[in-house]
C-alpha positions in Angstrom: -32.5 0.1 -24.8 -33.8 1.9 -21.7 -33.8 0.7 -18.1 -37.4 -0.7 -18.2 -36.7 -2.8 -21.3 -33.5 -4.2 -19.9 -35.1 -5.2 -16.6 -38.1 -6.8 -18.4 -35.8 -8.8 -20.7 -33.6 -9.8 -17.8 -36.7 -11.1 -15.9 -37.6 -13.1 -19.0 -34.3 -14.9 -18.8 -32.0 -12.9 -21.1 -28.5 -12.4 -19.8 -26.5 -11.0 -22.7 -26.6 -7.2 -22.7 -23.1 -6.6 -24.0 -22.2 -3.4 -25.9 -25.3 -1.5 -24.9 -25.5 2.3 -24.6 -26.8 2.8 -21.1 -25.3 6.3 -20.4 -27.1 8.2 -17.6 -29.5 5.3 -17.0 -31.0 4.7 -13.6 -30.8 1.1 -12.5 -31.2 1.7 -8.8 -31.7 -1.3 -6.5 -32.2 -3.9 -9.3 -30.8 -7.4 -9.5 -28.7 -8.1 -12.6 -26.7 -11.0 -11.2 -24.8 -13.1 -13.8 -25.6 -10.6 -16.6 -23.2 -9.9 -19.4 -22.7 -6.1 -19.6 -19.2 -6.3 -21.2 -18.1 -3.3 -23.2 -21.4 -1.5 -22.4 -21.4 2.2 -21.9 -22.6 3.1 -18.4 -21.2 6.6 -18.1 -22.9 8.6 -15.4 -25.3 5.7 -14.8 -26.8 5.2 -11.4 -26.5 1.6 -10.2 -26.7 2.4 -6.5 -27.9 -0.5 -4.3 -28.1 -2.9 -7.2 -26.9 -6.5 -7.1 -24.4 -7.1 -9.8 -22.7 -10.1 -8.3 -20.9 -12.3 -10.9 -21.8 -9.8 -13.6 -19.5 -9.5 -16.6 -18.5 -5.8 -16.9 -15.3 -6.6 -18.8 -14.1 -3.3 -20.5 -17.3 -1.6 -19.5 -17.3 2.2 -19.4 -18.4 3.4 -15.9 -16.9 6.8 -15.8 -18.6 9.0 -13.2 -21.1 6.1 -12.5 -22.7 5.9 -9.1 -22.6 2.5 -7.5 -23.1 3.4 -3.9 -23.8 0.3 -1.7 -24.0 -1.9 -4.8 -23.1 -5.6 -4.6 -20.5 -6.8 -7.1 -19.2 -9.9 -5.4 -17.2 -12.0 -7.9 -17.9 -9.5 -10.7 -15.5 -9.3 -13.7 -14.4 -5.7 -14.2 -11.2 -6.5 -16.2 -10.1 -3.4 -18.1 -13.2 -1.5 -17.0 -13.1 2.3 -16.8 -14.3 3.4 -13.4 -12.5 6.7 -13.2 -14.2 9.2 -11.0 -16.9 6.6 -10.1 -18.5 6.6 -6.7 -18.0 3.1 -5.3 -18.4 3.9 -1.6 -19.7 1.1 0.5 -19.7 -1.3 -2.4 -19.1 -5.0 -1.9 -16.4 -6.1 -4.4 -15.2 -9.1 -2.6 -13.3 -11.5 -4.9 -14.0 -9.2 -7.9 -11.6 -9.1 -10.8 -10.3 -5.6 -11.5 -7.1 -6.4 -13.4 -6.0 -3.4 -15.5 -9.2 -1.5 -14.4 -9.0 2.3 -14.3 -10.1 3.5 -10.9 -8.3 6.8 -10.9 -9.8 9.4 -8.6 -12.7 7.0 -7.8 -14.4 7.1 -4.4 -13.8 3.7 -2.7 -14.5 4.8 0.8 -15.5 1.9 3.1 -15.5 -0.4 0.0 -15.0 -4.1 0.5 -12.1 -5.3 -1.7 -11.1 -8.3 0.2 -9.7 -11.1 -2.1 -10.2 -8.8 -5.1 -7.7 -9.0 -8.0 -6.4 -5.4 -8.6 -3.2 -6.3 -10.4 -2.0 -3.5 -12.7 -5.1 -1.5 -11.8 -4.9 2.3 -11.9 -5.9 3.7 -8.5 -4.1 7.0 -8.8 -5.7 9.7 -6.6 -8.5 7.3 -5.4 -10.1 7.6 -2.0 -9.7 4.3 -0.2 -10.1 5.5 3.3 -11.7 2.8 5.4 -11.6 0.3 2.6 -11.1 -3.4 3.3 -8.2 -4.8 1.2 -7.2 -7.9 3.2 -5.7 -10.6 0.9 -6.3 -8.4 -2.1 -3.9 -8.7 -5.0 -2.4 -5.3 -5.9 0.8 -6.3 -7.7 2.0 -3.5 -10.1 -1.1 -1.4 -9.2 -0.8 2.4 -9.4 -1.8 3.8 -6.0 0.1 7.0 -6.3 -1.4 10.0 -4.5 -4.3 7.8 -3.2 -5.8 8.0 0.3 -5.4 4.7 2.1 -5.4 6.1 5.7 -6.5 3.5 8.2 -7.0 0.8 5.6 -6.5 -2.9 6.4 -4.0 -4.4 3.9 -3.1 -7.4 6.1 -1.5 -10.1 3.9 -2.1 -8.2 0.7 0.2 -8.8 -2.3 1.5 -5.3 -3.2 4.7 -6.3 -5.1 5.9 -3.6 -7.4 2.9 -1.4 -6.6 3.3 2.4 -6.9 2.4 4.2 -3.7 4.3 7.4 -4.6 2.9 10.3 -2.5 0.1 8.1 -1.0 -1.4 8.6 2.4 -0.8 5.3 4.3 -1.1 6.7 7.8 -2.2 4.1 10.3 -2.5 1.4 7.6 -2.2 -2.2 8.6 0.4 -3.8 6.3 1.3 -6.7 8.6 2.4 -9.7 6.6 1.9 -7.8 3.3 4.2 -8.4 0.3 5.7 -5.1 -0.7 8.6 -6.5 -2.8 10.1 -3.7 -4.9 7.1 -1.4 -4.1 7.6 2.3 -4.6 6.6 4.1 -1.4 8.7 7.3 -2.1 7.3 10.5 -0.5 4.4 8.6 1.0 3.0 9.0 4.6 3.3 5.9 6.7 2.9 7.5 10.2 2.0 4.9 12.8 1.6 2.2 10.1 1.8 -1.4 11.1 4.4 -3.2 9.0 5.0 -6.2 11.3 6.4 -9.2 9.4 6.0 -7.4 6.1 8.2 -8.4 3.2 9.9 -5.1 2.0 12.9 -6.3 0.1 13.9 -3.9 -2.7 11.2 -1.4 -1.7 11.8 2.4 -2.1 11.1 4.4 1.0 12.9 7.6 -0.2 11.5 10.7 1.4 8.8 8.6 3.3 7.5 9.6 6.7 7.7 6.5 8.9 7.3 8.2 12.2 5.9 5.8 14.8 5.8 2.9 12.3 6.2 -0.6 13.6 8.4 -2.9 11.5 9.0 -5.6 14.0 10.0 -8.8 12.2 9.9 -7.1 8.8 12.4 -8.0 6.0 13.9 -4.8 4.7 16.9 -6.1 2.7 18.3 -3.8 0.0 15.7 -1.1 0.5 16.1 2.7 -0.1 15.4 4.7 3.0 17.2 7.9 2.0 15.8 11.1 3.6 13.1 9.3 5.5 11.6 10.4 8.8 12.1 7.6 11.3 11.8 9.3 14.7 10.0 7.1 17.3 10.6 4.2 14.8 10.5 0.8 16.5 12.6 -2.0 15.0 12.8 -4.1 18.1 13.5 -7.8 17.3 11.1 -10.2 19.0 13.7 -13.0 18.9 17.1 -13.4 17.4 15.6 -15.4 14.6 13.3 -12.6 13.5 15.8 -9.7 13.8 15.3 -6.8 11.4 17.4 -6.9 8.2 18.5 -3.5 6.9 21.7 -4.8 5.3 22.9 -2.7 2.4 20.0 -0.2 3.1 20.4 3.5 2.2 19.4 5.6 5.3 21.4 8.7 4.4 20.1 11.7 6.3 17.4 9.7 8.2 16.2 10.7 11.6 16.4 7.7 13.9 16.3 9.6 17.2 15.5 7.2 20.0 15.1 4.3 17.6 15.2 0.8 19.0 17.5 -1.2 16.7 18.6 -4.0 19.0 20.1 -6.9 17.0 19.3 -5.1 13.8 21.4 -6.0 10.7 22.8 -2.7 9.3 25.9 -4.3 7.7 27.2 -2.6 4.6 24.6 0.1 5.0 25.0 3.7 3.9 24.2 5.6 7.1 25.8 9.0 6.2 24.6 12.0 8.3 21.9 10.0 10.1 20.6 11.1 13.6 20.9 8.3 16.1 20.8 10.3 19.3 19.7 8.1 22.1 19.3 5.1 19.7 19.6 1.6 21.0 21.8 -0.5 18.8 22.8 -3.1 21.4 24.0 -6.3 19.6 23.4 -4.7 16.2 25.5 -5.8 13.2 27.3 -2.7 11.7 30.0 -4.5 9.9 31.5 -2.4 7.1 28.7 0.2 7.5 29.4 3.8 6.7 28.3 6.2 9.5 30.2 9.2 8.2 29.2 12.4 9.9 26.4 10.7 11.8 25.3 11.8 15.3 25.6 9.0 17.9 25.3 11.0 21.1 24.0 8.8 24.0 23.5 5.9 21.6 24.0 2.4 23.0 26.4 0.3 20.8 27.3 -2.3 23.4 27.9 -5.8 22.0 27.5 -4.5 18.5 29.7 -5.6 15.6 31.6 -2.6 14.4 34.3 -4.3 12.3 35.5 -2.1 9.4 33.0 0.6 10.3 33.5 4.1 8.9 33.0 6.7 11.6 34.8 9.6 9.9 33.6 13.0 11.4 30.9 11.1 13.4 29.8 12.5 16.8 30.4 9.6 19.2 28.2 8.5 22.2 30.3 10.5 24.6 29.9 13.7 22.5 33.5 13.6 21.1 34.1 14.0 17.3 35.7 11.1 15.5 38.6 12.2 13.3 
């Protein structure tokens, strides 16, 4: 079936176009709302500007397809293959993309608000400027993707893979990042206020200038991270930062504000806390072996059972 035949039959009321071979077909600026294109082959097809709202594209093959500025509001793309597709400026609000393959796709300025992307493959995808507010991304693979400047406010990102991703200036406030893998990612100047980060892996992550005010960071891995200019200032005592049992070995926390932070039982070996503010912090049973505390403020902090072996103290002296 060619494009003209499909459009004619659609205008006659037909909606079932499943399992069609539409490779390299031009369907530009057409309306196919509520159509069934499940399992159809649309490789290299051009659907730019078309309205595919509520269309069933379950398991459709859209490799290298062009969908620039298309409308797919509420569309079902479960298990669809959209690898290398151009989805820039597409409206995918409330679309279902569970288990979809979006690897290396162009999703620049795409609207994915309220979309269901659980277990989707977004490896290497370009999501710069995309809208992902309230999107569901649990267990999604976002490794090596570009998410710089993206709005992920309130998104569910539990167990998502962000390994090596660019998350610079991303808004992750109130997001759920439970057990997410953010190792070796870039989170410079990211907003993580009130984010839920329990069990997340930040190993090797660049968090310079990130804001984690009010975030929950219990049992996270922060080994070898860059945390200079990192602000963990607690707004109130009830919303103090929880870094209990965290691994911050080798972290750079120069000038960090950690007032009232909970660092109890943490592994803080060889960290740089020069000029850091830990006033009122909980450091009970924490290990600060070989760390640098020159000019750090530890007033009113709880240092019971703390390990300061070979640490450089606030006055510059070396602890035995």
